[in-house]
C-alpha positions in Angstrom: 141.9 35.9 135.0 143.0 34.7 131.6 139.8 32.8 131.1 137.7 35.9 132.1 139.7 38.1 129.7 139.1 35.6 126.9 135.4 35.4 127.7 135.2 39.2 127.1 135.9 38.6 123.4 132.8 36.5 123.2 130.6 39.6 123.8 129.0 41.1 120.7 130.3 44.6 121.4 133.9 43.6 121.4 133.5 41.4 118.3 132.0 44.4 116.6 134.9 46.5 117.7 137.4 44.0 116.4 135.6 43.9 113.1 135.6 47.7 112.9 139.4 47.9 113.6 140.0 45.3 110.9 137.9 47.2 108.4 139.7 50.4 109.3 143.1 48.8 108.9 142.0 47.5 105.5 140.7 50.9 104.5 143.9 52.6 105.5 145.9 50.1 103.4 143.5 50.6 100.5 143.8 54.4 100.7 147.6 54.3 100.8 147.7 51.9 97.8 145.1 53.7 95.8 146.7 57.1 96.6 150.0 55.8 95.3 148.3 54.3 92.3 146.7 57.6 91.4 150.1 59.3 91.3 152.0 59.5 88.0 154.2 56.5 87.2 157.9 56.5 88.1 160.9 54.5 89.2 160.6 52.4 92.3 162.3 54.0 95.3 163.6 52.8 98.7 161.9 53.3 102.0 162.7 56.8 103.5 165.2 57.6 100.8 162.8 57.4 98.0 164.6 57.9 94.7 167.4 60.2 95.8 170.0 57.4 95.5 169.2 57.1 91.7 170.2 60.7 91.0 173.8 61.2 89.7 176.0 64.0 90.7 176.3 65.2 87.1 174.2 65.2 84.0 171.1 64.8 86.0 168.9 65.9 83.2 169.9 62.8 81.2 168.7 60.5 84.0 165.5 62.4 84.2 165.1 62.2 80.4 165.5 58.4 80.7 162.8 58.3 83.3 160.4 60.2 80.9 161.3 57.8 78.1 160.4 54.9 80.2 157.4 56.1 82.2 155.9 58.9 80.1 156.1 62.7 80.1 154.8 63.0 83.6 156.9 61.1 86.2 156.5 60.9 90.0 159.4 60.4 92.4 160.2 61.1 96.0 163.3 62.6 97.6 163.6 61.8 101.3 159.8 61.9 101.5 159.3 65.0 99.4 157.2 64.5 96.3 158.6 65.6 92.9 157.2 65.6 89.4 159.2 65.6 86.2 157.7 66.9 83.0 159.2 65.7 79.7 157.0 67.4 77.1 156.1 70.9 76.0 152.4 69.9 76.2 152.6 69.0 79.9 154.7 72.1 80.7 152.2 74.4 79.0 149.2 72.6 80.6 150.5 73.0 84.1 152.7 76.1 84.1 150.6 78.3 81.8 147.0 77.0 81.7 147.1 76.3 85.4 149.5 79.0 86.4 147.6 79.9 89.6 148.6 76.5 91.0 152.2 76.2 89.6 153.9 79.6 89.7 155.6 79.3 93.1 159.1 78.0 93.9 160.2 75.4 96.5 162.2 76.7 99.5 165.8 76.7 98.4 167.2 76.7 102.0 170.9 76.6 101.0 170.7 79.6 98.6 168.0 81.6 100.5 168.8 81.0 104.2 172.6 80.2 104.1 173.9 82.1 101.0 171.6 85.2 101.5 169.5 85.1 98.3 166.2 85.4 100.1 165.3 88.3 97.8 166.5 86.7 94.6 163.5 87.2 92.4 164.3 84.0 90.4 164.2 81.9 93.6 161.5 83.6 95.6 158.0 82.1 96.1 155.2 83.6 94.0 154.2 86.5 96.3 153.3 90.1 96.0 156.9 91.1 96.7 158.2 88.7 93.9 155.7 90.0 91.4 156.6 93.7 92.2 160.3 93.0 91.8 159.8 91.0 88.6 158.1 94.1 87.1 161.4 95.9 87.5 163.0 93.4 85.1 160.0 93.5 82.7 160.2 97.3 82.5 163.9 97.1 81.7 163.8 94.3 79.1 160.3 94.1 77.6 158.7 96.7 75.3 159.8 98.9 72.5 161.2 101.7 74.7 163.2 99.2 76.7 164.7 97.5 73.7 165.7 100.9 72.2 167.7 101.6 75.4 169.6 98.3 75.7 170.1 97.8 72.0 172.3 100.9 71.9 174.5 99.3 74.4 174.5 96.0 72.6 175.5 97.6 69.3 178.5 99.3 71.0 179.7 96.2 72.8 179.3 93.9 69.8 181.4 96.3 67.7 184.1 96.1 70.4 183.8 92.4 70.2 184.5 92.4 66.5 187.6 94.6 67.1 188.9 92.1 69.7 188.3 89.2 67.4 190.3 90.9 64.6 193.2 91.8 66.9 193.3 88.7 69.2 191.2 85.9 67.6 192.7 83.2 69.8 190.9 84.5 72.8 187.4 84.5 71.3 185.7 82.9 74.3 187.1 85.6 76.7 186.1 88.4 74.2 182.5 87.1 74.0 182.2 87.0 77.7 183.6 90.5 78.1 181.1 91.7 75.5 178.1 90.2 77.3 179.4 91.1 80.8 180.0 94.7 79.8 176.5 95.0 78.3 174.8 93.6 81.4 176.9 95.7 83.8 176.3 98.8 81.8 172.5 98.2 82.0 172.7 97.5 85.7 175.2 100.1 86.9 176.3 102.1 83.9 179.6 100.4 84.1 181.6 99.2 81.1 184.2 96.4 81.1 187.5 96.8 79.2 189.1 93.6 80.4 187.7 90.5 82.2 191.0 90.0 84.1 191.2 93.3 86.0 187.7 94.7 86.2 186.6 95.1 89.8 182.9 94.6 89.2 183.5 91.4 87.2 185.9 90.1 89.9 183.2 90.7 92.5 180.5 89.0 90.5 182.6 86.0 89.5 183.9 85.5 93.0 180.4 85.7 94.5 179.0 83.3 91.9 181.9 80.8 92.2 181.7 80.7 95.9 177.9 80.4 95.9 177.9 77.5 93.6 180.9 75.8 95.3 178.8 74.4 98.1 175.8 73.4 95.9 176.5 69.7 96.2 175.1 66.8 98.1 175.3 68.5 101.5 173.5 71.6 100.4 170.8 69.5 98.7 170.2 67.7 101.9 169.4 70.9 103.8 166.5 71.5 101.4 165.0 68.2 102.4 166.1 68.2 106.1 165.7 71.8 107.3 166.8 70.7 110.8 170.3 70.8 109.4 170.1 74.6 109.4 170.5 74.4 113.2 173.4 72.0 113.3 176.7 73.8 114.1 179.1 74.2 111.2 181.9 72.3 113.1 180.0 69.1 113.2 181.3 66.4 110.8 179.3 66.5 107.5 178.5 70.2 107.8 181.3 71.4 105.6 178.8 72.9 103.2 177.8 75.4 106.0 181.3 76.6 106.4 181.5 77.1 102.6 178.2 78.9 102.7 179.4 81.3 105.3 182.3 82.4 103.1 180.0 82.5 100.1 177.5 84.7 101.9 180.2 87.4 102.4 181.1 87.3 98.7 177.5 87.4 97.6 176.9 90.4 99.8 179.9 92.2 98.3 178.8 91.5 94.7 175.6 93.3 95.3 176.6 95.9 97.9 179.8 97.4 96.3 178.4 98.4 92.9 175.1 99.5 94.5 177.0 101.8 96.9 179.0 103.3 94.0 175.8 104.2 92.1 174.1 105.5 95.2 177.0 107.8 96.0 177.0 109.2 92.4 173.2 109.9 92.4 172.6 113.2 90.7 175.6 113.0 88.4 175.6 109.4 87.3 174.0 108.3 84.0 170.6 106.5 84.2 170.9 102.7 85.0 168.8 99.9 86.4 170.0 100.7 89.9 169.8 104.5 89.7 166.2 104.4 88.4 165.1 102.1 91.2 166.8 104.2 93.9 164.9 107.2 92.6 161.7 105.2 92.5 162.0 103.7 96.0 163.1 106.8 97.8 160.4 109.2 96.7 160.3 110.8 100.1 164.1 111.0 100.3 164.4 108.0 102.6 165.4 104.5 101.3 164.1 101.6 103.4 166.6 98.8 104.1 164.3 96.2 102.6 164.1 98.2 99.4 167.9 98.5 99.3 168.3 94.7 99.7 165.7 94.1 96.9 167.6 96.4 94.5 171.0 94.9 95.4 169.8 91.4 94.8 168.0 92.3 91.6 170.9 94.1 90.1 173.4 91.3 90.9 170.9 88.8 89.4 171.3 90.6 86.0 174.9 89.4 85.9 174.2 86.0 87.4 171.3 85.2 85.2 172.3 87.0 82.0 176.0 86.5 81.5 176.8 82.8 81.5 173.6 81.7 79.9 174.0 84.1 77.0 177.7 83.2 76.8 176.7 79.5 76.4 174.3 80.2 73.5 176.9 82.3 71.7 179.7 79.8 72.3 177.3 77.0 71.0 176.8 79.1 67.8 180.6 79.4 67.2 181.0 75.7 67.9 178.2 74.6 65.5 179.6 76.9 62.8 183.0 75.4 63.3 181.7 71.9 63.0 179.4 72.7 60.0 181.2 75.0 57.5 178.6 74.3 54.9 175.9 75.8 57.1 178.1 78.8 57.9 178.7 79.3 54.2 174.9 79.5 53.5 174.6 82.1 56.3 177.4 84.1 54.8 175.8 84.1 51.3 172.5 85.2 52.8 174.2 88.0 54.7 176.0 89.2 51.7 172.8 89.6 49.8 171.4 91.8 52.6 174.4 93.9 53.6 176.4 93.8 50.3 179.5 93.2 52.5 179.5 97.0 52.9 178.0 97.5 56.4 177.4 95.7 59.7 173.9 94.1 60.2 171.4 95.7 62.5 168.2 94.5 64.2 166.2 95.9 61.3 167.8 93.3 59.0 166.6 90.4 61.0 163.4 89.7 59.0 165.5 89.6 55.8 167.8 86.8 57.2 165.5 83.8 57.5 168.3 81.2 57.3 170.3 82.8 60.1 167.0 82.9 62.1 166.8 79.1 61.6 170.4 78.7 62.7 169.7 80.6 65.9 166.6 78.5 66.7 168.6 75.4 66.2 171.4 76.7 68.5 168.8 77.2 71.3 167.4 73.7 70.7 170.7 71.9 70.2 172.3 73.4 73.3 169.8 74.9 75.8 171.5 77.1 78.4 169.5 75.4 81.2 168.8 71.7 80.4 166.8 71.4 83.6 164.8 74.6 84.3 164.4 76.0 87.8 161.7 74.0 89.5 158.1 75.2 90.2 156.0 74.1 93.2 152.4 73.0 93.3 150.7 75.4 95.7 147.7 73.1 96.0 146.5 69.6 95.3 145.7 69.0 91.6 144.7 66.3 89.2 146.2 66.1 85.7 145.3 63.4 83.2 143.8 61.5 86.1 147.0 61.6 88.1 147.2 63.3 91.5 149.7 66.0 91.9 150.3 66.5 95.7 150.3 69.9 97.3 153.9 71.1 97.8 155.3 68.8 95.1 158.4 70.2 93.4 157.7 70.2 89.6 160.6 70.1 87.2 160.5 70.6 83.4 163.2 68.8 81.5 164.2 71.3 78.7 166.7 68.9 77.3 164.1 66.2 76.9 161.7 68.6 75.2 164.2 69.9 72.8 165.2 66.3 71.8 161.7 65.1 71.3 161.9 63.2 68.0 158.1 63.8 67.4 158.9 67.5 66.9 162.6 67.3 66.0 163.6 64.3 64.0 167.2 63.2 64.4 167.5 65.5 67.4 171.2 65.1 67.9 171.9 66.4 64.4 172.4 70.2 64.0 170.0 71.0 61.2 168.7 74.6 60.8 166.6 73.6 57.8 164.1 71.9 60.2 162.8 75.4 60.9 162.6 76.7 57.3 158.9 75.7 57.2 156.1 76.4 59.7 155.1 72.7 59.9 155.9 69.2 58.9 154.2 67.3 56.1 151.5 66.0 58.4 150.6 69.6 59.3 151.9 69.6 62.9 153.7 72.7 64.0 157.4 72.6 64.7 158.0 74.1 68.1 160.0 77.2 68.3 162.7 76.4 70.9 162.7 80.0 72.1 159.2 79.3 73.4 160.7 76.5 75.5 164.3 77.3 76.7 163.4 80.5 78.6 160.8 78.7 80.8 157.0 78.7 81.0 154.2 80.6 82.6 154.6 83.4 85.1 158.2 82.3 85.9 159.4 82.7 82.3 162.7 84.6 82.0 162.0 88.3 81.9 165.3 88.9 80.1 164.4 86.5 77.2 164.1 89.2 74.5 167.4 90.8 75.6 169.2 87.5 75.5 167.7 86.6 72.1 168.7 90.0 70.7 172.2 89.7 72.2 173.0 86.3 70.8 171.5 87.2 67.4 173.5 90.4 67.0 176.7 88.7 67.9 176.0 85.9 65.5 174.9 88.2 62.7 177.9 90.5 63.1 180.4 87.6 63.1 178.7 86.1 60.0 179.0 89.5 58.2 182.7 90.0 58.9 184.4 86.8 60.0 185.4 83.4 58.7 185.0 80.5 61.2 187.1 77.5 60.3 188.4 74.4 62.0 191.8 74.8 63.6 194.7 72.7 62.3 197.1 70.6 64.3 200.9 70.4 64.1 200.6 68.2 60.9 198.3 70.7 59.2 195.2 68.6 59.5 191.9 70.0 60.4 190.6 69.4 64.0 186.9 69.0 64.4 186.0 70.1 68.0 183.7 67.9 70.0 183.6 69.4 73.5 181.3 68.1 76.2 178.6 70.1 77.9 179.7 70.8 81.5 176.6 70.4 83.7 175.9 72.0 87.0 174.0 74.9 88.5 175.4 76.9 85.6 176.0 75.0 82.3 179.0 75.6 80.1 180.8 74.1 77.1 184.3 72.7 77.5 187.0 75.0 75.9 187.7 74.3 72.2 189.8 75.9 69.5 188.8 77.3 66.1 190.2 79.6 63.5 188.4 83.0 63.4 189.6 85.7 61.0 188.1 88.5 58.9 186.6 87.5 55.6 188.9 89.9 53.8 190.9 93.1 54.2 187.7 95.0 53.4 186.0 93.2 56.3 188.9 94.1 58.6 188.7 97.7 57.7 184.9 97.7 58.1 185.3 96.4 61.7 188.2 98.8 62.7 186.6 101.8 61.0 183.3 101.2 62.7 184.8 101.1 66.2 187.1 104.1 65.7 
């Protein structure tokens, strides 16, 4: 039998079949290798794991920046078999997210936040659908355009004046005062609710509790569920599923942060002042009936105002105070410019902004030096694409490293140095344009932050008002020696700056009176 079987291989047909199988195997190997070669360069990974073991728990953007420095501004990696692209230049981000927006405007499926936490209708995390575009227009209508700015700027003026009063009366709590100012502004826009104290305000407590619990579980376990969706169906009591138990608690808190203030506005309809929520309730219940889906959309959108607008704006404002504490010579130049405009006799307003070019340079440098989101929310390639000869797989998660872009020495020489003067001119000596960081830090393309003008206005008005009325100095230790603060950036889903101390006080008695008389 063995001989007969061996004889069969002598037939021309079987020899041809064997040759065909060998050619097919070689073709498959070639396709796999050539397919991998056509992908962008990147660090070598492990079988199955890919590169996930190379990602640290903290300061991930620094690792990704190192990858871009080594492999170029378009880097390919894999996480548990899922393709990912990292962009490390403004050129690459604009080319893909803006010039090819039709292919790169969606989001990956954030299973932890969407399926477990309950943020399926969070417009910042939703895929690029008709529903997402319709909800985003709610934000654009609120924050973009002359009529929109006139509405929210009135609230900003009032809250910034209250901030100045708080700084005069209790300067040691400057960080808390700044956050109260921003939180009150955002909650007034969302629900027509003002905040007098961060410690005992019910809306603030709901929002902070929901945000804290939502982010508490956003670690390794929650990341795994994004790559291994089968974990969604594993019982929470199984070892290793602790993140699901955390998510169940967070889901209740997230629901409360949207539901409680929404219900308060809904009950006051007809007597309440106009707000983001009240306007949407009127718009979505034209026939007198509000659909449950519409209610969920409004709740999620309103709570996103706080989640997306408070801590990020807080970081930029705190970074300004830190930079001015570290660089008194820069602050003195800003003060002198302000005095020429206001004569130390009034508070600055938005109409003064074109007359304060040096302060504008300071604000651009603040956004560059300490971006609120060093690693922007990822996009997703909705179809196969080719960029610079490299293949971008369909479904790839595409990250843009804001930190790497704002530290690109080609555009920002000595990037670690805080130097506002780099923006005094429109270009360098070789004629290349110096990038405006505000065109970078708020994102790109169709997923750009719709609240970017509000955030820019808020940070500018706080900074200008402080420059006009306050001295910012280094604090002194027990021996009377100046202490230069050098806090670290605390990375995570929401970035913050470590607490630091400084000495904030009115320029003069005249400045003190100006602040207190304005708020009276």
